NULUMFI-148740 format. One record per residue (C-alpha): residue in three letters; residue number from 1; chain; x, y, z. Coordinates in steps of 0.02 Angstrom, whole numbers, plus 50000, padded with zeros to 5 digits. Example, Ala and Ser with C-alpha at 12.3 -4.5 7.8 and 13.67 -1.06 7.14 Angstrom:
BEGIN
  rest   nr  kette      x      y      z
   Ala    1      A  50615  49775  50390
   Ser    2      A  50684  49947  50357
//
This chain:
BEGIN
  rest   nr  kette      x      y      z
   Met    1      A  49554  48784  50322
   Asn    2      A  49391  48865  50355
   Asn    3      A  49269  48810  50240
   Met    4      A  49149  48965  50231
   Thr    5      A  49105  49040  50080
   Ile    6      A  49167  49225  50066
   Asn    7      A  49183  49330  49922
   Arg    8      A  49362  49430  49914
   Glu    9      A  49315  49589  49953
   Glu   10      A  49248  49503  50153
   Trp   11      A  49401  49419  50133
   Leu   12      A  49515  49577  50137
   Thr   13      A  49413  49649  50260
   Gln   14      A  49425  49504  50374
   Ser   15      A  49627  49507  50339
   Ala   16      A  49628  49694  50383
   Asp   17      A  49530  49648  50543
   Leu   18      A  49661  49513  50583
   Ile   19      A  49801  49610  50548
   Thr   20      A  49736  49751  50637
   Ser   21      A  49731  49648  50795
   Leu   22      A  49851  49498  50805
   Ile   23      A  50018  49609  50726
   Ile   24      A  49985  49822  50707
   Asn   25      A  49890  49843  50889
   Pro   26      A  50030  49738  50991
   Ala   27      A  50166  49816  50886
   Ile   28      A  50077  50000  50941
   Val   29      A  50068  49944  51126
   Lys   30      A  50228  49843  51142
   His   31      A  50327  49987  51050
   Asn   32      A  50235  50142  51118
   Ile   33      A  50195  50214  50962
   Thr   34      A  50095  50358  50945
   Val   35      A  49947  50333  50763
   Glu   36      A  49808  50433  50703
   Pro   37      A  49652  50391  50798
   Asn   38      A  49494  50332  50744
   Thr   39      A  49571  50246  50598
   Val   40      A  49434  50175  50472
   Ile   41      A  49496  50053  50333
   Ala   42      A  49417  50012  50182
   Val   43      A  49517  49868  50065
   Ser   44      A  49477  49829  49900
   Ile   45      A  49569  49770  49744
   Gly   46      A  49591  49885  49618
   His   47      A  49733  49970  49504
   Pro   48      A  49850  50075  49608
   Lys   49      A  49869  50254  49537
   Ser   50      A  50057  50199  49529
   Lys   51      A  50071  50078  49389
   Asn   52      A  50214  49968  49455
   Ala   53      A  50144  49987  49642
   Ile   54      A  50074  49806  49722
   Gly   55      A  49970  49895  49844
   Glu   56      A  49902  50071  49883
   Asn   57      A  49854  50184  50040
   Trp   58      A  49746  50322  50029
   Ala   59      A  49738  50458  50151
   Arg   60      A  49566  50480  50252
   Arg   61      A  49567  50667  50164
   Ala   62      A  49551  50587  49999
   Ser   63      A  49367  50505  50050
   Glu   64      A  49197  50608  50059
   Asp   65      A  49171  50555  50242
   Lys   66      A  49354  50626  50275
   Lys   67      A  49378  50485  50399
   Thr   68      A  49409  50325  50304
   Asn   69      A  49585  50255  50239
   Gln   70      A  49545  50172  50090
   Ile   71      A  49671  50033  50011
   Phe   72      A  49676  49951  49846
   Ile   73      A  49774  49796  49816
   Thr   74      A  49829  49764  49633
   Pro   75      A  49722  49631  49526
   His   76      A  49888  49553  49466
   Cys   77      A  49923  49491  49617
   Ser   78      A  49816  49314  49680
   Asp   79      A  49939  49240  49822
   Ser   80      A  49879  49259  49988
   Leu   81      A  50024  49294  50063
   Arg   82      A  50088  49401  49968
   Ile   83      A  49940  49509  49965
   Leu   84      A  49924  49479  50175
   Asp   85      A  50119  49541  50180
   Val   86      A  50065  49696  50060
   Leu   87      A  49925  49747  50171
   Val   88      A  50011  49748  50337
   His   89      A  50116  49874  50242
   Glu   90      A  49971  49998  50178
   Ile   91      A  49869  49980  50360
   Cys   92      A  50046  50051  50426
   His   93      A  50023  50184  50313
   Ser   94      A  49826  50208  50368
   Phe   95      A  49884  50226  50559
   Asp   96      A  49986  50341  50516
   Asp   97      A  49853  50411  50383
   Asn   98      A  50021  50434  50249
   Lys   99      A  50092  50592  50340
   Ser  100      A  50265  50502  50366
   Gly  101      A  50279  50441  50181
   His  102      A  50403  50276  50215
   Lys  103      A  50508  50371  50349
   Gly  104      A  50473  50422  50526
   Arg  105      A  50324  50348  50620
   Phe  106      A  50282  50242  50473
   Ala  107      A  50443  50164  50473
   Thr  108      A  50454  50134  50659
   Leu  109      A  50271  50056  50638
   Ala  110      A  50311  49934  50480
   Arg  111      A  50484  49874  50563
   Ala  112      A  50393  49836  50733
   Cys  113      A  50255  49735  50636
   Gly  114      A  50407  49626  50547
   Leu  115      A  50419  49704  50386
   Asp  116      A  50618  49702  50309
   Gly  117      A  50678  49766  50148
   Leu  118      A  50679  49963  50087
   Leu  119      A  50531  50031  50160
   Thr  120      A  50460  50078  49993
   Ala  121      A  50476  49910  49947
   Thr  122      A  50441  49778  50106
   Val  123      A  50442  49607  50120
   Ala  124      A  50379  49507  50266
   Ser  125      A  50497  49436  50410
   Pro  126      A  50495  49243  50438
   Glu  127      A  50415  49266  50613
   Leu  128      A  50290  49396  50520
   Ile  129      A  50253  49274  50380
   Glu  130      A  50216  49128  50498
   Thr  131      A  50075  49251  50587
   Leu  132      A  50001  49278  50388
   Lys  133      A  49986  49089  50367
   Ser  134      A  49888  49088  50515
   Ile  135      A  49769  49209  50437
   Val  136      A  49749  49109  50295
   Asp  137      A  49704  48952  50386
   Val  138      A  49581  49051  50447
   Leu  139      A  49506  49122  50297
   Gly  140      A  49575  49005  50168
   Glu  141      A  49650  49052  49995
   Ile  142      A  49590  49231  49933
   Pro  143      A  49472  49187  49796
   His  144      A  49542  49293  49680
   Thr  145      A  49596  49270  49499
   Lys  146      A  49738  49386  49442
   Leu  147      A  49732  49481  49299
   Asp  148      A  49874  49459  49154
   Ala  149      A  49895  49636  49090
   Ala  150      A  49993  49576  48941
   Leu  151      A  49831  49489  48887
   Ser  152      A  49711  49636  48912
   Gly  153      A  49713  49681  48727
   Arg  154      A  49766  49864  48763
   Lys  155      A  49911  49939  48674
   Lys  156      A  50032  50026  48752
   Gln  157      A  50041  50201  48708
   Lys  158      A  50209  50264  48630
   Gly  159      A  50261  50463  48662
   Arg  160      A  50141  50528  48777
   Met  161      A  50156  50622  48948
   Leu  162      A  50208  50544  49107
   Lys  163      A  50094  50592  49265
   Ile  164      A  50202  50616  49440
   Ile  165      A  50076  50603  49589
   Cys  166      A  50118  50635  49750
   Ala  167      A  50076  50487  49862
   Asp  168      A  50068  50609  50012
   Cys  169      A  49946  50749  49943
   Gly  170      A  49884  50692  49779
   Phe  171      A  49961  50836  49694
   Lys  172      A  49987  50770  49525
   Phe  173      A  50057  50853  49361
   Asn  174      A  50115  50778  49187
   Thr  175      A  50272  50787  49105
   Ser  176      A  50410  50712  49008
   Lys  177      A  50504  50591  49018
   Leu  178      A  50672  50687  48990
   Gln  179      A  50614  50812  49113
   Ile  180      A  50573  50692  49237
   Glu  181      A  50760  50610  49228
   Arg  182      A  50834  50799  49273
   Ile  183      A  50733  50798  49421
   Arg  184      A  50845  50800  49598
   Pro  185      A  50859  50647  49712
   Asp  186      A  50809  50786  49846
   Ser  187      A  50655  50866  49761
   Glu  188      A  50516  50892  49855
   Cys  189      A  50329  50914  49814
   Asn  190      A  50276  51071  49758
   Cys  191      A  50102  51053  49875
   Cys  192      A  50166  50973  50010
   Gly  193      A  50347  50963  50026
   Ala  194      A  50361  50781  50040
   Ser  195      A  50504  50690  49971
   Gly  196      A  50535  50513  49999
   Thr  197      A  50344  50481  49919
   Phe  198      A  50381  50601  49790
   Ile  199      A  50542  50527  49703
   Asp  200      A  50483  50361  49729
   Ser  201      A  50320  50416  49585
   Ile  202      A  50461  50477  49482
   Ile  203      A  50554  50321  49514
   Glu  204      A  50371  50221  49450
   Ala  205      A  50351  50315  49314
   Leu  206      A  50536  50323  49246
   Ala  207      A  50506  50092  49270
//
């Protein structure tokens, strides 16, 4: 294990670079996947806008420079392998720039990288886990202490409106739980027309 001293964001940044070179790029070449050009990624620990999400990728159009995909990993996780697992998923979104939701090009790249399970909640395959372990061997464990939301001292609000956010375009609105439950499974975002990730946001709001 490498004993070099790096901070949390440096660990995430170097992990993203290693994931891109060891996992993403080889998968793109092997399976001849066309991805968004000039992908720039910034990674940090932060609360995803969806409360149950472990990780989240923001499309580059949301960044001031219009070229950086920004990824946030929940502070409630400190397991290095799980964080790397989630990071692979979010980097796949970056190379698609959130244009396919959890379908199409994203799905093709995610599977090619070794992500198994539901595409909205993937887990690393045994083969991918071995590669991720090699990254931990190089960088060491992430220097991060997880947060416990139950001990935050913040009281949970009752009877409030719930926020629905489209993960593709960021369109958002507030509505009641009753109205959310009436939304059809095939409903699309009124702004960009996305369906899969829009419904994911509805499910997360109800959870």
